[in-house]
C-alpha positions as CSV (number, residue, x, y, z in Angstrom):
1,M,138.7,-173.0,-4.1
2,I,137.1,-171.1,-7.0
3,W,136.0,-174.3,-8.9
4,L,134.7,-175.8,-5.7
5,S,132.7,-172.7,-5.0
6,L,131.3,-172.6,-8.6
7,S,130.4,-176.3,-8.5
8,Y,128.5,-175.8,-5.3
9,S,126.8,-172.7,-6.7
10,I,125.6,-174.6,-9.8
11,F,124.3,-177.4,-7.5
12,S,122.4,-174.9,-5.3
13,L,120.9,-173.2,-8.3
14,I,119.5,-176.5,-9.5
15,I,118.0,-177.3,-6.1
16,L,116.6,-173.8,-5.7
17,T,115.1,-173.9,-9.2
18,M,113.4,-177.2,-8.3
19,F,112.1,-175.7,-5.1
20,L,110.7,-172.7,-7.0
21,I,108.9,-174.9,-9.4
22,V,107.4,-177.1,-6.7
23,I,106.2,-174.0,-4.7
24,I,104.7,-172.5,-7.8
25,I,102.8,-175.7,-8.5
26,K,101.7,-176.4,-4.9
27,Q,101.2,-172.9,-3.4
28,L,100.3,-170.5,-6.2
29,E,96.7,-171.7,-6.0
30,L,96.5,-169.9,-2.7
31,R,96.5,-166.7,-4.6
32,C,97.9,-164.7,-1.7
33,T,100.5,-162.0,-1.6
34,A,102.7,-164.0,0.8
35,V,103.3,-166.7,-1.8
36,Y,104.3,-164.0,-4.4
37,F,106.8,-162.6,-1.9
38,L,108.1,-166.1,-1.2
39,I,108.7,-166.6,-4.9
40,M,110.4,-163.2,-5.1
41,I,112.7,-164.2,-2.3
42,I,113.8,-167.4,-4.1
43,V,114.2,-165.7,-7.5
44,S,116.2,-162.9,-5.8
45,I,118.5,-165.4,-4.1
46,I,119.0,-167.2,-7.4
47,G,120.0,-163.8,-8.9
48,W,122.3,-163.2,-6.0
49,I,124.1,-166.5,-6.5
50,V,124.3,-166.1,-10.3
51,G,125.8,-162.6,-9.8
52,D,128.4,-163.9,-7.3
53,M,129.3,-166.7,-9.7
54,L,129.8,-164.4,-12.6
55,Q,131.8,-162.0,-10.4
56,I,134.1,-164.9,-9.5
57,I,134.4,-166.0,-13.1
58,F,135.2,-162.6,-14.6
59,S,137.5,-161.8,-11.8
60,S,139.6,-164.8,-12.8
61,L,139.5,-163.4,-16.4
62,E,140.6,-160.0,-15.1
63,N,137.6,-158.2,-16.6
64,K,137.2,-155.4,-14.1
65,E,134.1,-153.8,-15.7
66,L,132.1,-157.0,-15.7
67,V,133.2,-157.8,-12.2
68,L,131.7,-154.4,-11.1
69,L,128.5,-155.0,-13.0
70,F,127.8,-158.5,-11.6
71,S,128.8,-157.4,-8.1
72,R,126.2,-154.7,-8.3
73,I,123.6,-157.2,-9.7
74,A,124.4,-159.7,-6.9
75,T,124.1,-156.9,-4.2
76,I,120.8,-155.5,-5.5
77,S,119.4,-159.0,-5.9
78,S,120.3,-159.9,-2.3
79,M,118.7,-156.6,-1.1
80,I,115.5,-157.4,-3.0
81,A,115.5,-160.8,-1.2
82,M,115.8,-159.0,2.1
83,I,113.0,-156.5,1.5
84,S,110.8,-159.3,0.1
85,T,111.4,-161.3,3.4
86,V,110.2,-158.4,5.5
87,L,107.1,-158.0,3.3
88,F,106.5,-161.7,3.4
89,A,106.5,-161.7,7.2
90,R,104.4,-158.5,7.3
91,V,101.6,-159.9,5.2
92,L,101.4,-162.9,7.5
93,T,101.5,-161.0,10.7
94,A,98.8,-159.1,12.6
95,R,99.1,-155.3,12.4
96,Q,99.2,-155.2,16.2
97,T,102.3,-157.4,16.2
98,L,104.3,-156.2,13.2
99,N,103.2,-152.7,12.0
100,S,104.1,-150.6,9.0
101,T,107.0,-148.9,10.7
102,I,109.0,-152.1,10.3
103,V,108.4,-152.0,6.5
104,I,109.3,-148.3,6.4
105,I,112.6,-148.9,8.1
106,A,113.4,-151.8,5.8
107,F,112.7,-149.7,2.7
108,M,114.9,-146.9,4.0
109,L,117.8,-149.3,4.5
110,F,117.1,-150.9,1.1
111,S,117.2,-147.5,-0.6
112,A,120.4,-146.5,1.1
113,V,122.2,-149.7,0.0
114,V,121.0,-149.5,-3.6
115,A,121.9,-145.9,-3.9
116,L,125.4,-146.5,-2.5
117,T,125.8,-149.6,-4.7
118,L,125.0,-147.6,-7.9
119,S,127.2,-144.6,-6.8
120,S,130.8,-144.0,-7.9
121,S,132.0,-144.9,-4.4
122,Y,131.2,-148.6,-5.1
123,K,134.1,-149.7,-7.3
124,V,136.5,-152.5,-8.1
125,I,140.1,-152.2,-7.2
126,D,143.2,-154.3,-8.2
127,P,143.9,-157.1,-5.8
128,P,147.1,-157.4,-3.8
129,K,150.0,-159.1,-5.6
130,D,149.5,-162.4,-3.8
131,V,145.7,-162.6,-4.6
132,E,144.2,-163.3,-8.0
133,F,140.9,-161.8,-7.3
134,Y,139.4,-158.4,-7.8
135,K,138.1,-156.7,-4.7
136,T,134.8,-154.7,-4.7
137,E,135.4,-151.7,-2.5
138,A,132.7,-149.6,-0.9
139,E,132.4,-147.1,1.8
140,L,132.1,-148.3,5.4
141,L,128.6,-146.8,5.4
142,W,127.6,-149.3,2.7
143,V,129.0,-152.2,4.6
144,I,127.0,-151.1,7.7
145,F,123.7,-150.5,5.8
146,D,124.1,-153.8,3.9
147,G,124.8,-155.8,7.1
148,V,122.0,-154.1,9.1
149,L,119.4,-154.7,6.4
150,V,120.3,-158.4,6.2
151,I,120.3,-158.8,10.0
152,F,117.0,-156.8,10.2
153,A,115.2,-158.9,7.6
154,G,116.5,-162.1,9.2
155,S,115.4,-160.9,12.7
156,V,111.9,-160.1,11.4
157,F,111.6,-163.5,9.7
158,L,113.0,-165.3,12.8
159,Y,110.6,-163.4,15.1
160,Y,107.7,-164.5,12.9
161,L,108.8,-168.2,13.0
162,I,109.2,-168.0,16.8
163,R,105.7,-166.5,17.1
164,Q,104.3,-169.2,14.9
165,R,105.3,-171.9,17.4
166,K,102.6,-170.6,19.7
167,I,99.9,-170.9,17.1
168,V,100.4,-174.0,14.9
169,Q,99.9,-177.6,15.9
170,K,102.8,-179.5,17.5
171,R,103.4,-181.7,14.5
172,Y,104.6,-178.6,12.6
173,L,107.1,-177.5,15.2
174,P,110.0,-179.5,13.6
175,V,109.2,-177.6,10.3
176,L,109.5,-174.3,12.1
177,T,112.7,-175.4,13.8
178,L,114.3,-176.4,10.4
179,M,113.2,-173.2,8.8
180,S,114.7,-171.2,11.7
181,V,118.0,-172.9,11.2
182,G,117.9,-172.0,7.6
183,V,117.2,-168.4,8.4
184,I,120.1,-168.2,10.9
185,I,122.5,-169.7,8.3
186,A,121.2,-167.7,5.3
187,F,120.9,-164.3,7.0
188,F,123.1,-164.1,10.1
189,V,126.1,-166.4,9.3
190,S,126.4,-165.1,5.7
191,T,126.4,-161.5,7.0
192,I,129.2,-162.1,9.4
193,L,131.3,-163.9,6.7
194,Y,130.7,-161.1,4.1
195,T,131.4,-158.3,6.6
196,I,134.8,-159.8,7.5
197,Y,135.6,-160.3,3.8
198,A,134.6,-156.7,3.0
199,I,136.8,-155.2,5.7
200,W,139.9,-157.5,5.6
201,F,139.6,-159.0,2.1
202,I,139.8,-162.6,3.1
203,V,138.8,-164.1,-0.2
204,P,137.8,-167.6,1.0
205,L,135.1,-166.0,3.2
206,L,133.4,-164.7,0.1
207,H,133.1,-168.2,-1.1
208,L,131.8,-169.3,2.3
209,E,129.3,-166.5,2.3
210,L,127.9,-167.7,-1.0
211,V,127.8,-171.3,0.4
212,S,126.1,-170.0,3.6
213,A,123.4,-168.0,1.8
214,S,122.5,-170.8,-0.7
215,L,122.6,-173.5,2.0
216,G,120.3,-171.5,4.2
217,A,117.9,-170.9,1.3
218,I,117.9,-174.7,0.5
219,I,117.1,-175.5,4.1
220,I,114.2,-173.0,4.1
221,G,113.0,-174.5,0.8
222,I,113.0,-178.0,2.3
223,A,111.0,-176.8,5.2
224,M,108.5,-175.0,3.0
225,I,107.9,-178.2,0.9
226,K,107.9,-180.4,4.0
227,G,105.1,-178.5,5.7
228,G,105.4,-174.8,5.1
229,K,101.9,-174.3,3.8
230,E,100.4,-175.3,7.1
231,A,103.3,-174.1,9.4
232,I,103.9,-170.8,7.8
233,Y,100.7,-169.4,6.2
234,Y,98.4,-170.2,9.1
235,S,99.3,-167.3,11.3
236,S,95.9,-166.3,12.7
237,R,94.2,-168.1,15.6
238,V,90.7,-168.8,14.0
239,F,87.9,-169.7,16.4
240,S,85.0,-170.4,14.0
241,L,83.9,-170.0,10.4
242,H,80.3,-169.4,9.2
243,I,78.8,-169.2,5.7
244,F,75.2,-167.9,5.4
245,D,73.1,-165.8,3.1
246,E,71.7,-162.3,3.6
247,V,68.6,-163.4,5.4
248,G,70.5,-165.4,7.9
249,I,70.1,-169.0,6.5
250,S,73.2,-170.9,7.4
251,Y,74.9,-173.1,4.8
252,Y,78.0,-174.2,6.8
253,A,79.6,-173.6,10.2
254,S,82.7,-175.1,11.8
255,V,84.8,-174.5,14.8
256,F,88.6,-174.7,14.9
257,Q,89.2,-174.6,18.7
258,A,88.1,-177.4,20.9
259,G,85.5,-176.7,23.7
260,Y,83.4,-174.2,21.8
261,I,79.6,-174.6,21.6
262,V,78.1,-172.0,19.2
263,D,74.6,-171.4,18.0
264,E,75.1,-170.9,14.3
265,Q,71.7,-169.4,13.7
266,L,72.4,-166.8,16.4
267,I,75.7,-166.0,14.7
268,S,74.2,-165.5,11.2
269,G,71.3,-163.6,12.6
270,V,73.4,-161.1,14.6
271,A,75.8,-160.7,11.6
272,S,72.9,-159.9,9.3
273,A,71.5,-157.5,11.8
274,I,74.9,-155.7,12.1
275,I,75.0,-155.3,8.3
276,S,71.5,-154.0,8.2
277,F,72.2,-151.6,11.1
278,A,75.3,-150.2,9.3
279,K,73.2,-149.6,6.2
280,E,70.6,-147.7,8.3
281,L,73.2,-145.5,9.9
282,I,75.0,-144.7,6.7
283,G,71.9,-144.3,4.6
284,K,73.1,-146.4,1.7
285,E,74.3,-149.9,0.9
286,V,77.4,-150.7,2.9
287,F,79.2,-153.9,4.0
288,P,81.5,-153.9,7.0
289,R,84.7,-155.9,6.3
290,E,85.9,-156.1,9.9
291,I,84.5,-155.6,13.4
292,D,87.5,-154.8,15.5
293,L,87.4,-156.2,19.1
294,D,90.9,-155.1,20.1
295,D,93.1,-158.3,19.8
296,Y,90.2,-160.1,18.3
297,S,88.2,-159.4,15.2
298,L,85.1,-160.6,13.2
299,L,86.1,-160.6,9.5
300,L,83.4,-160.6,6.9
301,A,83.5,-161.2,3.1
302,K,80.6,-161.1,0.7
303,K,79.9,-162.4,-2.8
304,D,76.4,-161.9,-4.3
305,N,74.1,-162.8,-1.4
306,I,76.5,-165.2,0.3
307,I,78.4,-164.0,3.4
308,I,81.4,-165.6,5.1
309,L,82.3,-164.7,8.7
310,I,85.4,-165.7,10.6
311,S,86.0,-165.0,14.3
312,V,89.8,-164.7,14.8
313,E,92.6,-163.6,17.0
314,Y,95.6,-161.9,15.1
315,P,93.7,-161.0,11.9
316,T,96.1,-160.7,8.9
317,A,96.0,-159.6,5.3
318,H,96.6,-163.3,4.3
319,L,93.5,-164.4,6.2
320,R,91.4,-161.8,4.4
321,Q,92.6,-163.2,1.1
322,T,91.9,-166.7,2.3
323,M,88.3,-165.7,2.9
324,N,88.0,-164.3,-0.6
325,N,89.4,-167.5,-2.0
326,I,86.9,-169.6,-0.1
327,I,83.9,-167.5,-1.0
328,E,85.0,-167.3,-4.6
329,K,84.9,-171.1,-4.9
330,F,81.9,-171.7,-2.7
331,S,78.7,-172.9,-4.3
332,M,75.3,-173.4,-2.7
333,D,75.1,-176.7,-4.5
334,M,78.1,-178.1,-2.5
335,S,77.6,-180.7,0.1
336,E,78.8,-180.1,3.7
337,E,81.8,-182.5,3.1
338,E,82.8,-180.5,-0.1
339,I,82.6,-177.2,1.8
340,G,84.7,-178.7,4.6
341,N,87.3,-179.8,2.1
342,L,87.3,-176.3,0.6
343,V,87.8,-174.7,3.9
344,E,90.5,-177.1,5.0
345,N,92.4,-176.4,1.8
346,Y,92.8,-172.7,2.7
347,I,92.6,-172.6,6.5
348,C,94.9,-175.6,6.8
349,F,93.4,-177.0,10.0
350,E,90.8,-179.7,9.9
351,P,87.4,-178.1,10.9
352,R,85.5,-179.5,13.8
353,K,81.8,-179.6,13.2
354,L,79.8,-177.4,15.6
355,V,78.0,-179.0,18.5
356,H,74.5,-177.7,19.0
């Protein structure tokens, strides 16, 4: 059982490392916080698996001190993966849907688990006579906090994926379904297995927990590579995008929802007027970043004399970074086709040219 578990762990480490490399190559260019959190999730899961592997190896070698060390490393790595998961979902979700209270709760649970893991109550005890495996013993409170945080992080991630089904195009629904299966296996199934192991010391369940966590992570990785950029990062319903200069001259305009007829000159003119109006009210140079319309918002970004405006439902931190990426690479010398390709690279949906 031990060698089977170790063999699978090595296999999963190779696969996860390959996923990590692919995601870094393909998605790091987005330069958004969500990608960094995704990378942190994968790295933490790798650390979790390595810690569990070394715990198993040194347990068979009867080295109690190293078993305790790597057990702590595995636990803390898994908790970092959980908190990164919550932050990943938070960055991609509108503040009206997933507020900061969720993050505070996650950090409280994270702090409790880490503190108990590093305390003297977290220790390694000799196994029963019929078992050649050291048992990591912790207080029941640790088991509760650990399980609750994993379930909490998995629930936040799963809620986000379910919500995404209402926003993305139908062709990405299989990707979301696949990723949801991975989340259920990695978070929920592994928690059940580990909780039973921790309470009743059924050693095979520890191996199955390791398999469950890594298998779920592999499924999530497959989904991310298959279509995650479009299915996961596009979490705001964008209605239109406009690029113009300070005097209202439009360089580009596109609509992302069918059935909209928009006067781009009117849009740029009103936006410029709002900026000038704010400057008059404040008495100095100011630039509004967002005009809040309850569930809807007008987001603005500026570089030099170029302004980008997006009308959107469910504004997110990721979308704001997307705007910065677009305006950073925008040039007035670009053709309309080049600008369209630039927008499509970050917004993920093919822009529909405005009808006048």
